VMD Tcl script that draws the C-alpha trace (Angstrom):
set ca {
  {-11.35 -91.21 -2.57}
  {-9.13 -88.74 -4.61}
  {-8.71 -90.89 -7.06}
  {-12.60 -91.45 -7.79}
  {-12.87 -88.11 -8.48}
  {-10.55 -87.81 -11.20}
  {-12.23 -90.32 -12.99}
  {-15.68 -88.51 -12.36}
  {-14.56 -85.05 -14.19}
  {-16.93 -84.45 -16.71}
  {-15.38 -82.92 -20.68}
  {-17.45 -79.69 -21.00}
  {-19.10 -78.77 -24.76}
  {-19.28 -75.30 -25.39}
  {-21.10 -74.27 -28.64}
  {-20.34 -70.70 -29.30}
  {-22.37 -70.61 -32.68}
  {-24.21 -73.11 -35.54}
  {-26.90 -73.41 -33.38}
  {-30.29 -71.88 -33.65}
  {-28.64 -71.16 -37.62}
  {-27.54 -72.61 -40.72}
  {-24.02 -71.04 -40.35}
  {-21.32 -69.75 -37.91}
  {-20.80 -72.47 -36.82}
  {-18.01 -72.86 -33.75}
  {-17.58 -75.27 -31.29}
  {-15.02 -75.39 -28.07}
  {-14.50 -78.87 -26.16}
  {-12.86 -77.75 -22.65}
  {-11.16 -80.90 -20.27}
  {-9.22 -79.58 -17.32}
  {-6.74 -76.67 -18.45}
  {-6.93 -77.91 -22.75}
  {-9.81 -76.07 -25.02}
  {-9.41 -77.01 -28.30}
  {-11.98 -75.33 -30.66}
  {-13.64 -77.16 -33.98}
  {-14.29 -74.95 -37.07}
  {-14.65 -71.17 -36.95}
  {-17.51 -70.06 -39.27}
  {-19.27 -66.88 -39.90}
  {-22.89 -66.32 -41.27}
  {-24.37 -63.93 -43.39}
  {-27.07 -61.23 -41.91}
  {-30.86 -61.89 -41.26}
  {-32.96 -58.96 -42.98}
  {-33.55 -56.70 -40.01}
  {-29.71 -56.71 -39.71}
  {-29.98 -53.37 -42.19}
  {-26.41 -52.31 -43.75}
  {-24.29 -55.44 -42.24}
  {-22.03 -57.70 -44.02}
  {-21.22 -60.69 -41.86}
  {-21.69 -62.07 -38.22}
  {-19.16 -63.64 -36.92}
  {-18.87 -65.50 -33.50}
  {-18.58 -63.52 -30.03}
  {-15.18 -65.44 -28.71}
  {-15.18 -63.34 -25.36}
  {-14.90 -66.85 -23.51}
  {-11.83 -68.17 -25.66}
  {-10.05 -65.21 -24.69}
  {-10.88 -65.57 -21.06}
  {-8.71 -68.83 -21.16}
  {-6.48 -67.91 -23.92}
  {-3.73 -70.05 -21.84}
  {-5.86 -73.00 -22.23}
  {-6.60 -72.47 -26.02}
  {-4.56 -75.32 -27.66}
  {-5.39 -75.02 -31.36}
  {-8.20 -74.35 -33.99}
  {-9.80 -78.10 -35.74}
  {-11.49 -77.29 -39.23}
  {-13.77 -80.39 -40.72}
  {-14.11 -78.24 -44.21}
  {-13.47 -75.38 -46.21}
  {-16.94 -73.79 -46.71}
  {-17.43 -70.31 -45.35}
  {-19.80 -71.33 -42.34}
  {-16.75 -73.08 -40.80}
  {-13.92 -70.93 -41.71}
  {-14.84 -67.82 -42.84}
  {-14.06 -65.82 -39.39}
  {-10.32 -67.27 -39.25}
  {-9.38 -63.88 -40.43}
  {-11.14 -61.75 -37.39}
  {-10.94 -64.43 -34.36}
  {-7.05 -65.43 -35.03}
  {-6.31 -61.42 -34.27}
  {-6.99 -62.43 -30.80}
  {-6.76 -66.40 -31.09}
  {-3.35 -67.06 -32.11}
  {-3.06 -70.79 -32.02}
  {-2.39 -73.38 -34.90}
  {-5.00 -74.66 -37.29}
  {-5.03 -78.67 -38.04}
  {-7.18 -79.08 -41.22}
  {-6.66 -81.42 -44.61}
  {-4.97 -80.19 -47.54}
  {-7.57 -78.92 -49.48}
  {-9.38 -77.15 -46.69}
  {-5.89 -75.40 -45.46}
  {-5.12 -74.40 -48.83}
  {-8.53 -72.35 -49.21}
  {-7.86 -70.97 -45.39}
  {-4.29 -70.04 -46.98}
  {-6.07 -67.91 -49.60}
  {-8.43 -66.02 -46.64}
  {-5.08 -65.28 -44.65}
  {-3.29 -64.15 -47.53}
  {-5.79 -61.10 -47.84}
  {-5.43 -60.59 -44.06}
  {-1.74 -60.60 -43.91}
  {-2.22 -63.18 -41.66}
  {-0.25 -65.42 -43.26}
  {3.05 -65.24 -41.54}
  {1.73 -64.89 -38.38}
  {-0.61 -67.83 -38.54}
  {0.92 -71.74 -37.78}
  {-0.95 -74.53 -39.72}
  {-0.57 -77.85 -40.33}
  {-2.10 -80.14 -42.91}
  {-3.68 -83.50 -41.34}
  {-4.21 -86.56 -43.34}
  {-7.33 -89.15 -42.80}
  {-6.63 -91.92 -40.26}
  {-3.80 -89.21 -38.68}
  {-4.14 -88.18 -35.05}
  {-2.64 -85.00 -33.17}
  {-2.39 -84.85 -29.42}
  {-3.66 -81.20 -28.56}
  {-3.49 -80.73 -24.62}
  {-5.40 -83.84 -22.87}
  {-7.31 -84.14 -26.29}
  {-5.93 -86.66 -29.34}
  {-8.17 -85.58 -32.45}
  {-8.56 -88.24 -35.65}
  {-9.46 -86.60 -38.51}
  {-12.05 -89.36 -40.55}
  {-13.16 -89.65 -44.16}
  {-16.05 -88.08 -45.02}
  {-18.53 -86.80 -48.00}
  {-19.60 -83.75 -48.29}
  {-20.28 -80.81 -51.28}
  {-16.21 -79.91 -50.49}
  {-13.72 -82.31 -50.91}
  {-11.45 -83.09 -48.23}
  {-14.33 -83.09 -45.52}
  {-13.89 -84.72 -42.33}
  {-15.47 -85.96 -39.11}
  {-13.59 -86.06 -36.11}
  {-13.38 -88.93 -33.34}
  {-11.88 -86.61 -29.83}
  {-10.78 -88.85 -27.45}
  {-11.17 -87.30 -24.06}
  {-10.08 -88.56 -20.72}
  {-14.24 -88.64 -20.36}
  {-14.69 -90.94 -23.31}
  {-14.56 -90.60 -27.08}
  {-16.70 -87.71 -28.98}
  {-17.36 -88.11 -32.33}
  {-18.23 -85.16 -34.36}
  {-19.43 -85.66 -37.88}
  {-18.90 -81.91 -39.36}
  {-21.12 -81.19 -42.25}
  {-21.85 -84.71 -43.61}
  {-23.40 -87.28 -46.75}
  {-23.55 -90.86 -47.16}
  {-21.70 -90.84 -51.09}
  {-20.71 -94.47 -52.58}
  {-19.54 -93.06 -55.99}
  {-17.87 -89.59 -55.00}
  {-16.31 -87.79 -57.92}
  {-13.05 -87.25 -56.12}
  {-11.47 -88.83 -53.66}
  {-12.69 -92.52 -51.16}
  {-16.33 -93.13 -49.94}
  {-16.60 -92.28 -46.29}
  {-14.94 -94.46 -43.84}
  {-18.13 -96.30 -42.28}
  {-15.65 -98.73 -40.50}
  {-14.20 -96.53 -38.80}
  {-17.02 -95.05 -36.79}
  {-17.81 -98.92 -36.63}
  {-14.82 -99.45 -34.42}
  {-15.30 -96.40 -32.63}
  {-19.00 -97.63 -31.62}
  {-17.30 -100.52 -30.43}
  {-15.30 -98.80 -27.67}
  {-17.33 -97.19 -26.53}
  {-19.21 -93.53 -27.60}
  {-19.93 -91.27 -25.08}
  {-21.43 -88.20 -27.39}
  {-22.17 -88.11 -31.16}
  {-22.50 -83.97 -32.38}
  {-24.10 -84.74 -35.62}
  {-25.26 -82.56 -38.58}
  {-28.66 -81.53 -38.43}
  {-29.15 -79.24 -42.42}
  {-31.24 -82.16 -43.50}
  {-32.83 -84.19 -40.95}
  {-36.99 -83.12 -42.23}
  {-35.80 -84.94 -45.22}
  {-36.58 -88.76 -45.24}
  {-34.79 -91.28 -47.11}
  {-30.88 -91.01 -48.45}
  {-29.15 -87.67 -50.26}
  {-28.49 -88.18 -53.72}
  {-24.51 -89.05 -55.43}
  {-23.05 -86.25 -56.60}
  {-22.64 -88.30 -59.46}
  {-26.23 -87.81 -60.82}
  {-25.61 -84.06 -61.34}
  {-22.87 -85.22 -64.03}
  {-25.52 -87.12 -65.88}
  {-28.03 -84.26 -66.00}
  {-25.11 -81.74 -67.15}
  {-24.38 -83.96 -69.93}
  {-28.37 -83.95 -71.09}
  {-28.47 -80.29 -70.40}
  {-25.33 -80.11 -72.98}
  {-26.86 -82.67 -75.06}
  {-30.23 -80.20 -75.67}
  {-28.85 -76.57 -75.73}
  {-25.67 -77.47 -78.38}
  {-26.55 -74.29 -80.09}
  {-27.07 -71.44 -77.19}
  {-24.10 -70.05 -74.60}
  {-24.53 -71.91 -71.49}
  {-23.89 -70.12 -68.51}
  {-23.72 -72.40 -64.66}
  {-24.06 -70.82 -61.15}
  {-23.11 -72.65 -58.64}
  {-21.09 -72.46 -55.00}
  {-17.34 -71.54 -55.55}
  {-16.55 -74.13 -52.69}
  {-17.97 -77.00 -54.81}
  {-15.27 -78.15 -56.17}
  {-16.70 -81.60 -57.47}
  {-19.62 -79.84 -59.47}
  {-17.40 -77.41 -60.77}
  {-15.11 -80.79 -62.04}
  {-18.47 -82.10 -63.43}
  {-19.36 -78.92 -65.38}
  {-15.80 -79.03 -66.74}
  {-15.86 -82.85 -67.86}
  {-19.19 -81.91 -69.57}
  {-17.69 -79.12 -71.44}
  {-14.95 -81.34 -72.78}
  {-17.21 -83.78 -73.90}
  {-19.23 -81.03 -75.91}
  {-16.41 -79.30 -77.26}
  {-16.87 -76.07 -75.23}
  {-14.61 -73.83 -73.85}
  {-14.91 -72.49 -69.98}
  {-14.75 -69.05 -68.94}
  {-14.47 -68.46 -64.63}
  {-16.44 -65.69 -63.69}
  {-16.26 -64.16 -59.94}
  {-14.01 -64.03 -57.18}
  {-14.25 -67.18 -55.17}
  {-14.86 -69.28 -57.96}
  {-11.55 -67.79 -59.49}
  {-9.73 -68.40 -56.12}
  {-11.14 -71.74 -55.35}
  {-10.04 -73.21 -58.28}
  {-6.52 -71.89 -58.76}
  {-6.09 -73.74 -55.12}
  {-8.53 -77.29 -56.07}
  {-6.36 -77.11 -59.52}
  {-3.14 -76.00 -58.34}
  {-3.43 -79.32 -54.88}
  {-4.64 -81.38 -57.55}
  {-8.48 -82.02 -56.71}
  {-9.20 -80.68 -60.63}
  {-8.85 -82.39 -63.28}
  {-8.90 -79.57 -66.20}
  {-7.83 -80.65 -69.78}
  {-5.21 -78.82 -71.55}
  {-6.55 -75.25 -73.09}
  {-10.03 -75.75 -72.11}
  {-10.09 -72.75 -69.89}
  {-9.66 -69.57 -71.27}
  {-9.67 -65.94 -69.91}
  {-13.10 -63.49 -69.78}
  {-11.39 -61.50 -72.47}
  {-11.13 -64.09 -74.99}
  {-14.83 -64.73 -75.03}
  {-15.39 -62.50 -78.47}
  {-13.23 -64.67 -80.46}
  {-15.63 -68.30 -80.24}
  {-18.73 -68.42 -80.69}
  {-21.37 -69.39 -78.57}
  {-22.16 -72.63 -78.79}
  {-18.65 -73.24 -77.90}
  {-18.98 -71.29 -74.55}
  {-19.33 -72.53 -70.93}
  {-19.59 -69.80 -68.27}
  {-19.32 -71.15 -64.66}
  {-20.14 -68.08 -62.06}
  {-20.89 -67.36 -58.26}
  {-24.55 -65.94 -57.69}
  {-26.64 -68.90 -57.56}
  {-28.19 -67.24 -53.87}
  {-29.03 -64.04 -55.59}
  {-26.07 -62.06 -53.55}
  {-26.72 -58.87 -54.87}
  {-22.80 -58.51 -55.70}
  {-21.68 -61.67 -56.59}
  {-21.45 -61.71 -61.23}
  {-24.73 -63.87 -62.00}
  {-27.61 -61.08 -60.37}
  {-24.79 -58.18 -62.09}
  {-25.40 -59.70 -65.67}
  {-29.21 -60.50 -64.74}
  {-29.33 -56.74 -63.23}
  {-27.08 -55.49 -66.63}
  {-24.08 -54.18 -64.41}
  {-21.74 -56.66 -65.84}
  {-18.83 -55.13 -67.23}
  {-18.00 -57.95 -69.51}
  {-20.83 -59.81 -70.39}
  {-24.82 -59.03 -70.96}
  {-27.59 -61.71 -71.21}
  {-28.69 -62.54 -74.81}
  {-31.97 -64.01 -75.85}
  {-30.75 -68.12 -76.50}
  {-29.00 -68.39 -72.96}
  {-29.20 -70.96 -71.23}
  {-28.13 -70.84 -67.83}
  {-28.40 -73.53 -65.30}
  {-29.26 -73.08 -61.48}
  {-27.12 -75.59 -59.69}
  {-28.02 -74.95 -56.04}
  {-30.70 -75.23 -53.47}
  {-31.78 -71.64 -51.72}
  {-30.52 -71.34 -48.74}
  {-33.53 -71.47 -46.44}
  {-34.83 -67.54 -46.03}
  {-32.82 -66.45 -49.68}
  {-35.60 -67.69 -52.18}
  {-36.55 -64.01 -52.85}
  {-33.51 -62.51 -54.38}
  {-33.00 -66.44 -56.48}
  {-36.02 -65.88 -57.85}
  {-35.67 -62.32 -58.34}
  {-32.77 -63.02 -60.38}
  {-34.11 -65.68 -62.44}
  {-37.40 -63.21 -63.01}
  {-35.28 -61.09 -64.28}
  {-32.81 -63.72 -66.28}
  {-36.11 -64.66 -68.08}
  {-37.23 -61.54 -68.84}
  {-33.96 -61.05 -71.01}
  {-35.22 -63.76 -72.90}
  {-32.77 -66.59 -70.85}
  {-34.06 -70.00 -70.90}
  {-33.64 -70.64 -66.83}
  {-33.15 -74.14 -65.80}
  {-32.84 -75.12 -62.57}
  {-34.61 -78.44 -61.83}
  {-32.50 -81.82 -61.02}
  {-29.08 -79.99 -61.20}
  {-28.10 -79.85 -57.48}
  {-27.64 -82.56 -54.83}
  {-27.41 -81.86 -51.38}
  {-24.22 -82.13 -49.65}
  {-25.74 -83.09 -46.13}
  {-27.27 -86.36 -44.80}
  {-30.83 -87.08 -44.74}
  {-32.66 -89.63 -41.98}
  {-31.44 -92.86 -43.10}
  {-27.84 -91.64 -43.39}
  {-27.99 -90.31 -39.84}
  {-29.67 -93.24 -38.84}
  {-26.66 -95.56 -40.25}
  {-24.47 -93.12 -37.69}
  {-25.96 -93.87 -35.04}
  {-26.38 -97.79 -35.53}
  {-22.45 -98.01 -36.25}
  {-21.17 -95.40 -32.93}
  {-23.68 -96.43 -30.31}
  {-23.61 -92.97 -28.82}
  {-24.38 -92.92 -25.08}
  {-25.71 -89.20 -25.45}
  {-27.01 -87.51 -28.55}
  {-26.32 -83.35 -29.48}
  {-27.67 -82.30 -32.61}
  {-25.89 -79.46 -34.27}
  {-25.71 -77.64 -37.29}
  {-29.03 -76.53 -37.70}
  {-32.05 -73.87 -36.90}
  {-34.35 -75.07 -33.92}
  {-36.64 -76.78 -36.14}
  {-33.78 -79.19 -37.17}
  {-32.29 -80.02 -33.53}
  {-35.78 -80.83 -32.06}
  {-36.56 -83.26 -35.32}
  {-32.92 -84.38 -34.80}
  {-34.29 -85.47 -31.15}
  {-36.94 -87.35 -32.07}
  {-34.81 -89.18 -34.69}
  {-32.04 -90.27 -32.17}
  {-35.35 -91.22 -29.61}
  {-36.18 -93.95 -32.65}
  {-32.42 -95.06 -32.98}
  {-33.03 -95.79 -28.69}
  {-31.20 -93.36 -27.24}
  {-32.73 -92.29 -24.12}
  {-34.62 -88.94 -24.17}
  {-32.81 -87.46 -21.22}
  {-30.05 -88.26 -23.31}
  {-30.67 -86.20 -26.07}
  {-29.44 -82.55 -25.51}
  {-30.77 -79.83 -27.34}
  {-28.53 -77.21 -26.78}
  {-27.84 -73.21 -27.42}
  {-24.94 -71.04 -28.36}
  {-23.46 -70.13 -25.21}
  {-24.50 -73.27 -23.24}
  {-21.31 -75.39 -20.90}
  {-22.74 -78.63 -21.10}
  {-20.80 -81.12 -19.16}
  {-20.63 -85.30 -20.21}
  {-19.27 -87.54 -18.26}
  {-20.46 -91.62 -18.24}
  {-21.66 -90.89 -14.62}
  {-23.48 -87.65 -15.36}
  {-24.35 -85.10 -18.22}
  {-26.35 -81.64 -18.17}
  {-25.97 -78.03 -19.01}
  {-23.86 -75.78 -15.83}
  {-23.71 -72.67 -17.40}
  {-23.22 -70.56 -19.96}
  {-20.92 -67.91 -21.61}
  {-21.49 -65.50 -24.07}
  {-22.34 -66.15 -27.46}
  {-24.48 -63.23 -29.32}
  {-23.04 -62.76 -32.48}
  {-20.94 -59.83 -33.60}
  {-21.88 -58.09 -36.34}
  {-19.30 -56.64 -38.99}
  {-20.25 -53.89 -41.09}
  {-17.58 -52.57 -43.47}
  {-14.77 -52.62 -41.68}
  {-16.04 -52.08 -38.35}
  {-16.18 -55.09 -36.31}
  {-18.46 -55.18 -33.57}
  {-19.30 -51.79 -33.11}
  {-22.60 -51.53 -34.25}
  {-24.98 -53.02 -31.57}
  {-28.46 -53.31 -30.97}
  {-29.11 -49.70 -30.62}
  {-27.78 -48.90 -33.68}
  {-29.53 -51.75 -35.62}
  {-32.74 -50.48 -33.63}
  {-31.84 -46.61 -35.07}
  {-31.32 -47.82 -38.30}
  {-34.51 -49.90 -38.51}
  {-36.73 -47.03 -37.16}
  {-34.88 -44.52 -39.93}
  {-35.84 -47.53 -42.54}
  {-39.59 -47.30 -41.67}
  {-40.07 -44.27 -40.40}
  {-37.49 -41.59 -41.78}
  {-36.27 -38.31 -39.96}
  {-36.52 -34.87 -39.11}
  {-33.97 -32.70 -37.66}
  {-35.17 -29.70 -35.76}
  {-33.21 -27.04 -35.62}
  {-33.13 -24.03 -33.43}
  {-30.91 -20.77 -32.58}
  {-30.78 -19.79 -28.87}
  {-29.63 -16.27 -27.42}
  {-27.06 -16.62 -24.52}
  {-27.93 -15.80 -21.03}
  {-31.57 -15.34 -22.12}
  {-32.52 -18.09 -24.26}
  {-34.67 -16.32 -26.20}
  {-35.07 -18.04 -29.87}
  {-33.31 -15.68 -32.27}
  {-33.63 -18.30 -35.58}
  {-35.87 -20.89 -36.35}
  {-37.17 -23.53 -35.49}
  {-36.44 -24.94 -38.80}
  {-37.33 -28.50 -39.95}
  {-35.83 -30.57 -42.39}
  {-37.18 -34.01 -43.28}
  {-35.90 -36.82 -44.88}
  {-37.95 -39.55 -45.57}
  {-41.02 -38.99 -43.68}
  {-42.68 -36.78 -45.89}
  {-42.11 -34.95 -49.32}
  {-41.74 -30.98 -47.87}
  {-43.25 -29.28 -51.07}
  {-46.78 -31.30 -50.70}
  {-46.79 -30.63 -46.41}
  {-46.14 -27.02 -46.29}
  {-49.36 -26.83 -43.81}
  {-47.88 -29.72 -42.00}
  {-44.06 -28.80 -41.61}
  {-45.95 -24.96 -40.58}
  {-48.27 -26.68 -37.95}
  {-44.74 -28.64 -36.65}
  {-43.18 -25.51 -36.55}
  {-45.74 -23.74 -34.51}
  {-45.54 -27.05 -31.91}
  {-42.05 -26.56 -31.79}
  {-41.92 -22.71 -30.63}
  {-45.21 -23.74 -28.37}
  {-42.45 -26.62 -26.60}
  {-39.82 -23.98 -26.17}
  {-41.94 -21.27 -24.93}
  {-43.32 -23.98 -22.73}
  {-40.00 -24.79 -21.58}
  {-38.71 -20.84 -21.18}
  {-41.86 -20.08 -19.15}
  {-40.90 -22.48 -16.28}
  {-36.69 -21.05 -16.95}
  {-35.82 -24.43 -17.95}
  {-32.58 -23.75 -19.08}
  {-31.06 -27.41 -19.39}
  {-30.64 -28.22 -23.02}
  {-31.62 -32.20 -22.19}
  {-35.15 -31.38 -20.94}
  {-35.64 -28.86 -23.43}
  {-34.81 -31.47 -26.19}
  {-37.11 -34.09 -25.00}
  {-39.76 -31.79 -24.62}
  {-39.29 -30.79 -28.21}
  {-39.05 -34.31 -29.12}
  {-42.59 -35.59 -27.08}
  {-44.83 -32.81 -28.33}
  {-43.69 -33.08 -31.98}
  {-43.90 -36.68 -31.89}
  {-47.67 -36.43 -30.53}
  {-48.41 -33.88 -32.89}
  {-46.81 -35.78 -35.54}
  {-48.90 -39.20 -34.95}
  {-52.16 -37.93 -34.45}
  {-51.71 -35.98 -38.03}
  {-49.69 -39.01 -39.78}
  {-50.07 -41.74 -38.50}
  {-46.44 -42.03 -38.24}
  {-43.30 -42.08 -36.13}
  {-40.51 -40.67 -37.64}
  {-36.66 -40.58 -35.62}
  {-36.73 -36.80 -34.14}
  {-33.48 -35.10 -33.80}
  {-33.55 -31.32 -32.03}
  {-30.20 -29.55 -32.42}
  {-29.53 -26.19 -30.72}
  {-27.17 -23.77 -31.09}
  {-25.93 -20.48 -29.33}
  {-25.41 -17.38 -30.22}
  {-24.21 -14.23 -27.97}
}
mol new
graphics top color blue
foreach p $ca { graphics top sphere $p radius 0.5 }
foreach p [lrange $ca 0 end-1] q [lrange $ca 1 end] { graphics top cylinder $p $q radius 0.2 }
display resetview
């Protein structure tokens, strides 16, 4: 009986992020005393997260089980897969395993945070396996919008798990080889216990176009705009896209200028590691631009998502120190707005158009994610017993569940899970057996996790309704009012035009204090509550607004 029990042990899959959202991908795999962590990404704040810079995963579960954690396995070098490493490594300092370019990009990050010396990292080649605890992990070649992306085959005592990472099937990639479809088929023959598959484009029918099609579009745009300065905004990490812009620039005799810190970092890393081929003397510094006529310049820049501090939005808003947009410029947006980001992108497009620039954003981008037919292909090759849709908002995961069922996977074997769920799988059974903390942790400036829901609620309250500060000075022992009440308004009403309102508000506060004194209340907490409640009621009646009220009581001898 004992031996049989060992057979039945399940492998636990614990997503700590990356579900119900695009971004912050991080998943732990646990079997007995071994844990491996796949990816460690960040996400960007939602609109209601006022003042927040980024959101990183809550790794409490990993901290509590630190002696089991064997390493981070990273699928590729995008921020939503590597961005949280500098924050998480401070608590969980275990080795990082990834392909060559991915490690190169991670090292840039570690340098910035002074973590290079203290972090072990190992470059893994496609087809190579590493043993960590009771897991064996094999890296499989895939295609994506950044070179060196990998899928993972995770061999566990409970069975083989395939994690696609972000992927597409590109038969004509710009750099490197085609996705290793035969390997997925071989794993399918061995028997795949579970498939964790990218859901980003699961709502789109058909196939994703090859990255190479964008190169043809660039050639046409360069030919049509031979007299204009060309500015291309794209994702810094899309090295293949940058390669194609450089190819077109070379073909049409233009010099290339790179602008934007992340763009410079990634292009430097990619060219040093041999992932970018840059013709001699084609790159010039931003300072040298003035020595060349407009028709000989291509500027590759960040800011295709309308991020306020990136280079292109600063040019559009006329606050870039070195580059001004002028009539006749051709600006190409070589990306699609991330869902929810449409507004800032169109704002930048409008600002550019007002300055007389010609803006092009059709056919200048292809996705790095698989559409329905490519996802079906992976299912057909791997024939998994269980399907776990990952990397997507809830609507994507639900759509993915339908797709998995059309591929013959029984409904009860498809698990749409949430971040923090603990899913246990074995050949015999599968189910959610618990929950771990997986709320995102907010980063504001240098503060990590010191802004929580209460602070955010206060910020929201302040941003919507403003602030009133009530200052009263009381005499010690007798609690007689010596000065005030004075009322200071910030973001509630313009005081000079609301003198009557303010005078009446002072009377309301005085009455509230008199009420307290007549009851012999000397507890400041109660006094403050009385002031807040009565003033709040009065202002709501008069203005239908609900500002934050801060009573301050001082005492004099």
